[in-house]
C-alpha positions as CSV (number, residue, x, y, z in Angstrom):
1,X,-23.1,-23.2,-16.8
2,X,-20.7,-22.6,-14.0
3,X,-18.5,-19.5,-14.2
4,X,-15.8,-18.2,-11.9
5,X,-13.6,-15.2,-11.6
6,X,-10.0,-15.3,-12.5
7,X,-8.2,-12.2,-11.2
8,X,-5.7,-10.4,-13.3
9,X,-2.1,-11.0,-12.6
10,X,-0.4,-8.8,-9.9
11,X,1.9,-6.1,-11.2
12,X,4.3,-4.5,-8.7
13,X,3.3,-1.0,-8.0
14,X,5.7,0.8,-5.7
15,X,3.1,3.3,-4.5
16,X,0.9,0.4,-3.3
17,X,3.8,-1.3,-1.7
18,X,4.7,1.8,0.2
19,X,1.1,2.3,1.4
20,X,0.9,-1.3,2.4
21,X,4.2,-1.1,4.4
22,X,3.1,2.2,6.0
23,X,-0.4,0.8,7.0
24,X,1.0,-2.4,8.3
25,X,4.0,-1.2,10.3
26,X,2.6,2.1,11.5
27,X,-1.1,2.8,11.0
28,X,-2.3,-0.6,12.3
29,X,-0.3,-0.1,15.5
30,X,-2.3,3.0,16.4
31,X,-5.6,1.3,15.6
32,X,-6.4,3.0,12.3
33,X,-7.8,-0.3,10.8
34,X,-11.5,0.4,11.2
35,X,-14.4,-1.8,10.6
36,X,-16.9,-0.4,8.1
37,X,-19.6,-1.3,5.6
38,X,-18.7,-0.1,2.1
39,X,-21.3,0.2,-0.6
40,X,-20.4,0.4,-4.3
41,X,-22.4,0.2,-7.5
42,X,-22.6,-3.6,-7.3
43,X,-21.5,-4.7,-3.8
44,X,-22.0,-4.1,-0.1
45,X,-19.1,-5.5,2.0
46,X,-18.2,-5.3,5.6
47,X,-14.4,-5.0,5.9
48,X,-11.6,-3.2,7.6
49,X,-10.1,0.0,6.1
50,X,-6.3,0.1,6.4
51,X,-5.4,3.3,4.5
52,X,-6.7,5.8,2.0
53,X,-5.2,8.0,-0.7
54,X,-7.0,10.7,-2.8
55,X,-7.9,8.0,-5.4
56,X,-7.9,4.6,-3.7
57,X,-9.1,2.9,-0.5
58,X,-7.0,0.1,0.9
59,X,-9.0,-2.6,2.7
60,X,-8.9,-6.2,3.9
61,X,-11.2,-7.0,0.9
62,X,-8.8,-5.5,-1.6
63,X,-8.2,-2.1,-3.1
64,X,-10.9,-0.1,-4.6
65,X,-11.0,3.3,-6.4
66,X,-12.8,5.9,-4.3
67,X,-14.9,7.1,-7.3
68,X,-16.6,3.7,-7.3
69,X,-17.8,4.0,-3.7
70,X,-21.2,5.5,-2.8
71,X,-21.3,5.2,1.0
72,X,-19.2,4.1,3.9
73,X,-20.8,3.2,7.2
74,X,-18.4,3.1,10.1
75,X,-19.1,1.1,13.2
76,X,-18.4,4.1,15.4
77,X,-16.8,7.6,15.2
78,X,-13.5,8.3,16.8
79,X,-12.0,11.7,17.3
80,X,-8.5,10.7,16.4
81,X,-9.6,9.7,12.9
82,X,-11.3,13.0,12.0
83,X,-8.8,13.9,9.3
84,X,-9.3,10.5,7.7
85,X,-13.1,10.9,7.8
86,X,-12.9,14.3,6.2
87,X,-10.6,13.0,3.5
88,X,-13.0,10.3,2.6
89,X,-16.1,12.5,2.8
90,X,-14.9,14.8,0.1
91,X,-16.5,12.5,-2.5
92,X,-18.3,9.8,-0.5
93,X,-21.2,9.8,1.9
94,X,-19.9,8.8,5.4
95,X,-22.1,7.6,8.2
96,X,-21.4,6.4,11.7
97,X,-23.0,3.8,14.0
98,X,-23.3,3.9,17.8
99,X,-20.6,1.3,18.3
100,X,-22.9,-1.7,17.9
101,X,-21.5,-4.6,15.8
102,X,-22.4,-4.1,12.2
103,X,-21.9,-7.7,11.3
104,X,-19.3,-10.3,10.4
105,X,-16.4,-9.4,8.0
106,X,-17.2,-10.4,4.4
107,X,-15.3,-13.2,2.7
108,X,-15.8,-11.5,-0.7
109,X,-13.3,-9.3,-2.4
110,X,-14.1,-6.1,-4.2
111,X,-15.0,-6.9,-7.8
112,X,-13.1,-4.9,-10.4
113,X,-14.7,-4.0,-13.8
114,X,-11.5,-5.3,-15.4
115,X,-11.7,-8.8,-14.0
116,X,-11.8,-11.5,-16.6
117,X,-14.8,-13.8,-16.6
118,X,-13.9,-17.3,-17.4
119,X,-16.4,-20.0,-18.4
120,X,-14.9,-23.4,-17.7
121,X,-17.3,-25.0,-20.2
122,X,-16.6,-22.7,-23.1
123,X,-13.0,-21.5,-22.5
124,X,-14.2,-18.0,-23.2
125,X,-12.2,-15.1,-21.8
126,X,-13.7,-11.6,-21.7
127,X,-12.1,-8.3,-20.7
128,X,-14.1,-5.1,-20.5
129,X,-12.4,-1.8,-19.9
130,X,-13.2,1.9,-20.3
131,X,-11.4,5.0,-21.4
132,X,-12.6,8.5,-22.3
133,X,-12.4,8.1,-26.1
134,X,-15.1,8.0,-28.8
135,X,-16.2,4.8,-30.6
136,X,-14.4,5.9,-33.8
137,X,-11.2,6.5,-31.9
138,X,-11.4,3.1,-30.2
139,X,-12.2,1.4,-33.5
140,X,-9.1,3.0,-35.0
141,X,-6.9,1.8,-32.1
142,X,-8.3,-1.7,-32.4
143,X,-7.5,-1.9,-36.1
144,X,-3.9,-0.6,-35.4
145,X,-3.5,-3.2,-32.6
146,X,-4.4,-6.0,-34.9
147,X,-2.0,-4.7,-37.6
148,X,0.8,-4.7,-35.1
149,X,0.0,-7.9,-33.3
150,X,-0.8,-10.2,-36.2
151,X,1.4,-11.1,-39.1
152,X,-1.2,-10.1,-41.7
153,X,-4.2,-8.2,-40.5
154,X,-5.8,-8.6,-43.9
155,X,-5.7,-12.4,-43.7
156,X,-6.8,-12.7,-40.0
157,X,-9.8,-10.3,-40.0
158,X,-13.0,-12.3,-40.6
159,X,-15.4,-9.4,-39.9
160,X,-14.8,-5.6,-40.0
161,X,-17.9,-3.7,-39.1
162,X,-17.1,-0.1,-38.3
163,X,-20.7,1.1,-38.0
164,X,-21.4,-1.4,-35.2
165,X,-18.0,-1.2,-33.7
166,X,-17.1,-4.9,-34.1
167,X,-14.0,-6.7,-35.4
168,X,-13.6,-10.5,-35.5
169,X,-10.1,-12.0,-36.2
170,X,-8.6,-15.4,-36.3
171,X,-5.1,-15.5,-34.7
172,X,-2.6,-17.8,-33.0
173,X,0.2,-17.6,-30.5
174,X,3.0,-19.9,-29.3
175,X,2.5,-21.2,-25.7
176,X,5.5,-22.8,-23.9
177,X,5.3,-25.5,-21.2
178,X,7.9,-27.5,-19.4
179,X,7.1,-31.2,-19.2
180,X,8.7,-34.2,-17.5
181,X,12.2,-35.3,-18.2
182,X,13.2,-31.9,-19.6
183,X,10.8,-32.0,-22.4
184,X,9.6,-28.7,-23.7
185,X,6.3,-28.1,-25.6
186,X,6.0,-25.1,-27.8
187,X,2.3,-25.3,-28.8
188,X,0.6,-23.4,-31.6
189,X,-2.6,-22.1,-30.1
190,X,-5.3,-20.8,-32.5
191,X,-8.1,-18.7,-31.3
192,X,-11.0,-16.3,-32.3
193,X,-10.6,-12.7,-31.1
194,X,-13.6,-10.5,-31.0
195,X,-13.3,-6.7,-30.3
196,X,-16.4,-4.6,-29.6
197,X,-16.1,-0.8,-29.1
198,X,-18.5,2.0,-28.2
199,X,-18.1,5.5,-26.8
200,X,-15.9,5.3,-23.7
201,X,-15.8,1.5,-23.5
202,X,-14.3,-1.5,-25.3
203,X,-14.4,-5.3,-24.9
204,X,-12.0,-8.1,-26.0
205,X,-13.1,-11.7,-26.2
206,X,-10.8,-14.7,-26.8
207,X,-12.5,-18.0,-27.4
208,X,-12.4,-21.2,-29.4
209,X,-8.9,-22.1,-28.2
210,X,-7.4,-24.9,-30.4
211,X,-4.0,-26.5,-30.0
212,X,-2.8,-27.1,-33.6
213,X,0.4,-29.0,-33.0
214,X,3.8,-28.0,-31.9
215,X,6.2,-25.6,-33.6
216,X,8.5,-28.5,-34.4
217,X,5.9,-31.3,-34.8
218,X,2.5,-30.5,-36.3
219,X,1.4,-34.1,-35.7
220,X,1.3,-33.6,-31.9
221,X,-2.1,-32.1,-32.0
222,X,-4.5,-31.7,-29.0
223,X,-7.3,-29.9,-30.8
224,X,-10.0,-28.0,-29.1
225,X,-9.5,-27.0,-25.4
226,X,-12.9,-28.6,-24.8
227,X,-11.3,-32.0,-25.5
228,X,-10.6,-34.1,-22.4
229,X,-7.9,-36.0,-24.3
230,X,-5.8,-34.8,-27.2
231,X,-7.1,-35.7,-30.7
232,X,-3.8,-37.4,-31.6
233,X,-4.2,-39.8,-28.7
234,X,-2.3,-40.2,-25.4
235,X,0.5,-42.4,-26.7
236,X,2.6,-39.5,-28.0
237,X,0.7,-36.8,-26.2
238,X,0.1,-38.0,-22.6
239,X,-3.1,-36.7,-20.9
240,X,-1.2,-34.9,-18.1
241,X,0.9,-33.0,-20.7
242,X,-2.4,-32.0,-22.4
243,X,-3.7,-30.6,-19.1
244,X,-0.6,-28.5,-18.7
245,X,-0.8,-27.2,-22.3
246,X,-4.4,-26.1,-21.7
247,X,-3.6,-24.5,-18.4
248,X,-0.7,-22.5,-19.9
249,X,-2.8,-21.7,-23.0
250,X,-5.4,-20.1,-20.8
251,X,-2.9,-18.0,-19.0
252,X,-1.4,-16.8,-22.3
253,X,-4.8,-16.0,-23.6
254,X,-5.4,-13.7,-20.6
255,X,-2.0,-12.1,-21.1
256,X,-3.0,-11.3,-24.7
257,X,-6.2,-9.6,-23.4
258,X,-4.2,-7.6,-20.9
259,X,-1.8,-6.5,-23.7
260,X,-4.8,-5.5,-25.8
261,X,-6.2,-3.4,-23.0
262,X,-2.9,-1.7,-22.3
263,X,-2.6,-0.8,-26.0
264,X,-6.1,0.6,-26.2
265,X,-5.5,2.8,-23.1
266,X,-1.9,4.0,-23.8
267,X,-1.2,7.6,-24.6
268,X,-0.8,8.0,-28.3
269,X,1.7,10.7,-29.5
270,X,0.5,12.6,-32.5
271,X,2.9,12.9,-35.3
272,X,2.6,16.3,-37.0
273,X,5.1,15.6,-39.7
């Protein structure tokens, strides 16, 4: 089964923008971009380091949190970068070569724990995230999320297993696509939503995507996203329209997972009424 990574959507972060501008317009001009081998829990990449903050390293292979890095091996040591080395070495093992080439720059990007793994055969979307909360606290938040996000939590929940930290629900969302000649498709996309929680970690899975008609015409039905052609046929539901509906449905499914993750991690104000 072929799988590929679909990165999460970019969100404008003004701190990152400022760091990028600073590193591009100023730091790169004085040669601060240094080649180095960076070793994390799961990867070993050769890349160039552009800038660093107390919590994040900015590189040509993407940004990575410093607490995920075990070791950095620089091609050589340069006196003018001593303050940068000392800032890095507060939490990370820093080593230096003799100036010899340490290898070609990697084509890979740093993998983030929150990337969504997408299986093109199963249309299965998985998000794993972590937060310093107990299993019971995460379970309570998951139940609250379903209550707020679905019209009737009682009707959509298929399995509610608090002991094992698992909730399975059946839900739907409306997905909008623009088609040719100004036509607009508002598709009803049904899906299965599985939530697993344990101490300090949670997972959301959206799968079994099914287009069950349009909001204004239940007869224009595509069926399972596994279908190459819509079940209603291509006379009233052309194949190229079906492709666009599935593409947008996948994007919307990922957005739902991102919303779920944001809710699970947001600060909850206690109400001491």
